[in-house]
C-alpha positions in Angstrom: 43.4 -3.7 -13.1 39.7 -2.8 -12.4 38.9 -1.5 -16.2 40.3 -5.0 -17.9 38.6 -7.1 -15.4 35.4 -4.4 -15.9 35.4 -4.6 -19.5 36.0 -9.0 -19.7 32.9 -9.3 -18.0 30.2 -10.4 -20.0 27.2 -8.7 -20.4 23.7 -9.4 -19.8 22.5 -9.6 -24.2 25.6 -8.3 -26.6 26.1 -5.4 -27.1 24.3 -4.4 -24.0 25.9 -1.9 -21.5 27.6 -4.1 -18.6 26.5 -1.6 -15.9 22.8 -0.2 -15.7 23.0 2.7 -12.8 19.2 3.7 -12.0 18.0 6.8 -11.3 14.3 7.0 -10.0 13.2 10.8 -9.8 10.0 12.9 -9.2 11.0 16.8 -9.8 14.7 16.6 -10.0 15.7 18.9 -12.0 18.5 20.8 -9.4 20.0 17.8 -9.6 19.4 15.4 -12.2 21.7 16.7 -14.3 24.6 17.4 -11.7 24.3 13.3 -11.1 24.2 12.4 -14.7 27.3 14.1 -15.3 29.0 12.2 -12.3 28.2 8.8 -13.1 29.3 9.7 -16.7 32.6 10.8 -15.5 33.2 7.8 -13.0 32.1 5.4 -16.5 34.8 7.1 -18.0 37.7 7.2 -15.2 37.6 3.2 -14.4 36.5 2.2 -18.6 33.1 1.4 -17.3 30.5 0.3 -20.4 27.7 1.6 -18.1 24.4 3.5 -18.8 22.4 6.3 -17.2 19.0 5.2 -17.3 16.2 7.3 -14.9 12.8 6.6 -13.8 10.5 9.5 -14.2 7.7 9.0 -12.0 5.4 12.0 -13.3 7.8 14.9 -12.7 6.3 18.6 -13.6 9.4 20.4 -14.2 12.0 20.4 -16.3 13.6 16.9 -15.1 13.1 14.4 -18.1 14.2 17.4 -20.5 17.6 18.1 -19.0 18.2 13.7 -18.2 17.8 13.6 -21.9 20.0 16.7 -22.7 22.8 14.8 -20.2 22.7 11.4 -22.4 20.4 9.6 -20.0 18.1 6.6 -21.2 14.8 8.1 -19.9 11.8 5.4 -19.1 8.4 6.5 -17.4 6.6 5.3 -15.2 2.9 7.2 -14.2 2.2 5.0 -10.9 3.7 7.3 -7.6 5.8 5.5 -5.8 9.2 4.9 -4.8 9.4 1.1 -5.3 7.5 1.3 -8.4 9.8 3.7 -9.9 12.5 1.3 -9.3 10.5 -1.7 -10.5 10.4 -0.1 -13.9 13.6 0.8 -14.0 15.4 -2.1 -13.5 13.3 -3.9 -15.5 13.8 -1.5 -18.4 17.7 -1.4 -17.7 20.0 -3.2 -20.2 22.8 -3.8 -17.5 24.4 -7.0 -16.8 25.2 -4.9 -12.9 22.5 -2.6 -11.2 23.1 0.3 -9.0 20.8 2.3 -7.8 21.2 5.9 -6.5 19.1 8.6 -6.0 18.0 11.7 -8.0 19.3 14.8 -5.4 23.2 14.8 -5.9 23.7 13.3 -2.2 25.3 10.0 -2.9 29.2 10.0 -4.3 28.8 8.4 -7.4 32.9 8.5 -8.6 32.6 5.5 -6.0 30.9 3.1 -8.2 34.3 0.7 -9.6 34.2 0.2 -6.1 30.7 -0.6 -6.0 31.8 -2.9 -9.1 34.3 -4.6 -7.7 33.0 -6.1 -4.5 30.9 -7.4 -7.3 33.4 -9.1 -9.6 36.5 -9.0 -8.2 35.4 -10.3 -4.2 32.6 -11.9 -5.7 30.0 -10.3 -3.2 26.3 -10.8 -4.6 25.0 -7.4 -2.7 26.8 -4.4 -2.0 25.5 -1.2 0.0 26.8 1.7 1.3 26.6 2.5 4.2 26.7 6.3 6.2 27.6 4.9 9.7 31.0 3.2 8.8 32.8 6.0 9.0 30.6 8.2 11.1 30.0 10.8 9.0 26.5 11.6 9.8 26.3 15.2 10.0 24.5 15.8 6.8 21.4 12.8 8.0 18.2 14.2 9.7 19.2 14.8 13.7 15.3 12.2 13.9 17.0 9.4 10.6 20.9 9.5 12.3 19.5 8.5 15.7 16.4 7.7 15.9 15.1 6.0 12.9 17.4 4.4 10.9 19.5 3.3 13.8 16.1 1.5 15.3 15.1 0.1 11.8 18.2 -1.4 11.6 18.9 -2.9 14.9 15.3 -4.0 14.3 16.1 -5.9 11.1 19.3 -7.3 12.7 17.4 -8.9 15.3 14.3 -10.7 13.3 16.5 -11.5 10.6 20.0 -12.1 11.9 21.8 -9.4 9.8 25.0 -7.3 10.2 23.8 -4.0 8.6 24.7 -0.6 9.9 22.5 1.7 7.4 19.6 -0.9 6.1 18.1 2.6 4.7 20.9 3.3 2.4 19.8 3.7 -1.1 23.1 3.3 -2.8 22.7 0.1 -3.3 24.8 -2.6 -6.5 23.7 -6.1 -7.0 24.0 -8.3 -10.5 20.8 -8.9 -12.6 20.9 -12.2 -11.6 20.6 -11.3 -7.3 17.8 -9.0 -8.5 15.9 -11.6 -10.5 16.4 -13.4 -7.1 15.3 -11.5 -4.9 12.9 -8.8 -6.8 10.9 -6.6 -4.2 7.3 -6.0 -4.5 6.9 -3.6 -2.4 5.6 0.4 -4.1 7.0 3.5 -1.8 9.5 3.7 0.2 9.9 0.2 1.9 11.1 -1.2 -1.0 14.8 -0.5 -0.6 14.1 -2.3 3.3 12.5 -5.2 1.1 15.7 -5.5 -1.2 18.0 -5.6 2.3 15.4 -8.0 3.9 15.0 -10.4 0.7 18.9 -10.7 0.0 18.6 -12.1 3.7 16.6 -14.2 3.1 17.9 -15.8 0.2 21.6 -15.7 1.8 23.3 -13.6 -0.4 27.2 -12.4 0.4 26.6 -9.2 0.9 29.2 -6.4 1.9 28.8 -2.6 2.9 30.9 0.1 1.8 31.3 3.4 3.6 29.7 6.1 2.0 29.1 9.8 3.1 25.5 11.5 2.4 25.7 15.0 0.9 23.1 17.6 1.2 20.3 17.2 -1.1 19.3 19.5 -3.6 15.4 19.7 -4.1 12.8 19.0 -1.6 12.7 16.0 -0.4 10.0 12.9 -0.9 10.6 10.7 2.7 7.6 11.3 5.2 9.3 10.2 8.7 6.5 8.7 10.1 4.9 7.7 7.7 7.2 5.5 6.1 8.8 5.0 9.5 5.8 2.6 10.6 5.6 1.2 6.4 8.8 -0.1 7.1 8.2 -1.5 10.7 4.4 -3.3 9.2 6.7 -4.8 6.7 9.5 -6.2 8.5 7.3 -8.1 11.2 4.9 -9.0 8.0 8.2 -10.7 6.9 9.1 -12.2 10.2 5.7 -14.2 10.9 7.5 -16.3 14.0 7.8 -13.0 15.6 4.8 -12.3 14.5 2.4 -14.4 14.7 3.5 -17.6 15.6 5.0 -17.1 19.2 2.0 -15.2 20.3 -0.1 -17.3 19.3 1.0 -20.2 21.0 1.4 -18.3 24.2 -2.2 -17.3 23.8 -3.6 -20.4 23.4 -1.2 -22.2 25.7 -2.8 -19.5 27.8 -6.5 -20.3 27.2 -6.0 -24.1 27.0 -4.7 -24.6 30.9 -7.3 -21.9 32.3 -10.0 -24.3 30.2 -8.4 -27.0 32.7 -8.5 -24.8 35.3 -11.9 -23.9 34.9 -12.5 -28.1 34.6 -10.9 -29.5 37.3 -11.2 -27.2 40.0 -7.0 -27.3 40.6 -6.7 -23.2 40.3 -8.4 -22.0 43.4 -9.0 -18.0 44.7 -10.2 -17.6 48.4 -10.4 -20.9 48.5 -12.8 -21.6 45.5 -12.3 -23.5 42.9 -11.8 -21.4 39.2 -15.1 -21.4 37.8 -17.6 -20.2 34.2 -15.2 -16.3 34.5 -12.2 -18.5 34.2 -13.7 -20.5 31.4 -14.6 -17.4 29.9 -11.1 -15.9 29.4 -10.3 -19.0 28.6 -12.0 -19.2 25.1 -11.0 -16.1 24.8 -7.1 -16.2 24.5 -7.9 -19.8 22.7 -9.4 -18.4 19.8 -7.5 -15.0 20.0 -4.2 -18.0 20.1 -5.5 -20.2 17.5 -6.5 -16.9 15.1 -3.0 -15.5 15.3 -1.9 -19.2 14.2 -3.9 -19.0 11.5 -2.5 -16.1 10.0 0.9 -17.1 11.6 0.7 -20.0 8.8 -1.1 -18.0 6.2 2.2 -15.3 6.3 4.9 -18.7 6.7 3.0 -19.9 2.8 2.9 -16.5 1.8 7.0 -16.5 2.1 7.4 -19.9 1.1 5.0 -19.1 -2.4 6.7 -15.2 -2.9 10.4 -15.9 -1.5 13.2 -18.1 0.1 11.6 -20.8 2.1 11.5 -23.4 0.1 13.1 -25.7 2.3 10.9 -25.0 5.6 11.0 -28.4 6.5 8.1 -28.3 9.0 5.6 -26.4 6.1 6.8 -29.6 3.6 5.4 -31.5 6.1 2.3 -29.8 6.5 1.4 -29.7 3.4 2.9 -33.2 2.2 -0.5 -34.5 4.8 -2.7 -30.8 4.8 -5.6 -31.2 2.2 -8.3 -29.1 1.6 -10.8 -32.0 2.2 -9.1 -33.5 6.1 -9.4 -29.5 7.2 -12.7 -29.7 6.2 -13.0 -32.8 8.0 -11.5 -31.8 11.6 -12.9 -28.1 11.2 -16.1 -30.5 10.7 -15.6 -32.7 13.1 -14.7 -30.1 15.9 -17.7 -28.3 15.1 -20.1 -30.9 15.3 -18.7 -31.1 18.7 -18.9 -28.3 19.6 -22.1 -27.8 18.6 -23.2 -30.5 20.0 -22.3 -30.2 23.1 -23.1 -26.4 23.6 -26.3 -27.3 22.3 -27.0 -29.4 25.7 -25.7 -27.1 28.0 -28.6 -25.2 26.3 -31.0 -27.9 26.5 -29.8 -28.6 30.1 -30.4 -24.6 31.3 -33.9 -24.4 29.3 -35.3 -27.8 31.7 -33.8 -26.3 34.6 -36.3 -23.0 33.7 -32.9 -20.9 33.0 -31.4 -21.3 36.9 -27.6 -21.0 37.2 -26.0 -23.9 35.3 -24.2 -26.2 37.6 -20.6 -26.6 35.0 -20.8 -23.2 32.9 -16.7 -24.4 32.7 -18.2 -26.8 30.1 -20.2 -23.8 28.1 -16.9 -22.0 27.9 -14.9 -25.1 26.3 -17.8 -26.0 24.3 -17.9 -22.3 22.2 -14.0 -22.5 21.9 -14.2 -25.6 19.9 -17.3 -24.6 17.8 -15.3 -21.5 16.9 -11.9 -23.3 16.6 -14.1 -25.8 14.2 -15.3 -23.2 11.7 -12.1 -21.2 11.5 -10.0 -24.4 10.7 -13.1 -24.9 7.6 -12.5 -21.5 6.4 -8.8 -21.2 7.0 -8.3 -24.3 5.0 -10.2 -23.1 1.9 -8.0 -20.2 2.0 -5.0 -21.3 2.3 -6.0 -24.6 -0.5 -6.5 -21.1 -2.8 -2.8 -20.0 -1.7 -1.1 -23.6 -2.5 -2.5 -23.3 -6.2 0.7 -20.5 -6.2 3.2 -22.5 -4.1 6.5 -22.9 -6.2 8.1 -26.7 -7.5 9.6 -28.0 -3.8 12.2 -30.2 -5.9 13.3 -26.6 -7.9 
């Protein structure tokens, strides 16, 4: 039944295979032949019309020779990087469905029909293997088993409201159409994480299949702390509300309250009203908050133009009203207001023969207004440049 269903699906182009299994590799001569044989055996047992595509990432051993001898199609990506190898591999694949896996004999390729069945029979759009569904995780290195993978998976689930149990599984399946929607751009190991994030952002139907990880053949290319940091960094950049907007609003709000306290004297310390020192903290927090919010707006704009945030109502309203000219006018007005007020304070200071100013809090507020005004002008120039690549809102 599985065989007849798969053979009835229409390939991407006439004569093309139904499925492409893409294996990135770098010096995997010990395992590449074994993996290809297992994939071909899975094709034969289920009657699947498929191809094995090996993307070589600069191997210096017999990997390419073995792959070609075992009937795989080999393409080359001289630029090193796990993500770059997959990008080249998927771009070269001919199938309607893509399956990704490692070329180190860690994954059970006899499960390929199950992955395809999730896509064809059950109409899931993104299928990922999970080493944690059945609890057999002994072959996962200790740090990755109990700390790295569970921690990164938990963070991703919180940031993106997902329910993955193994976000760093490298055994996944999806259609060509789904890949075109979620196409990652990361060059390294975080490519795999970006796939999972983009699938969530695109609201694809996601399913997990329990898998068991075998001990790998050959040397591991994973660098635990470097790749872990790059993954965490990418998750935060893809979630600007957590990284930028909330901290920025908190800092800006605290800065404004500090300015109000120093100007009005409603807050008192030891019977004395908050004065110049409080105003300085107001400037520090206001400016930091504004800068972080600006970065958040840039990140949201990138998310909108690069990925799946086309229905973000707040950004749509913002860009319906925002132009370079309005940004320059608003920033210029604040710059003139703050700069003029600051010059008045400096002039009064000069006339007093450099005696302490009677109202130092106004100096802090003027400096804050001046800095934020200049920041708005330059931020407007940057956002205007990014807006050139904004998607068609009606698409």
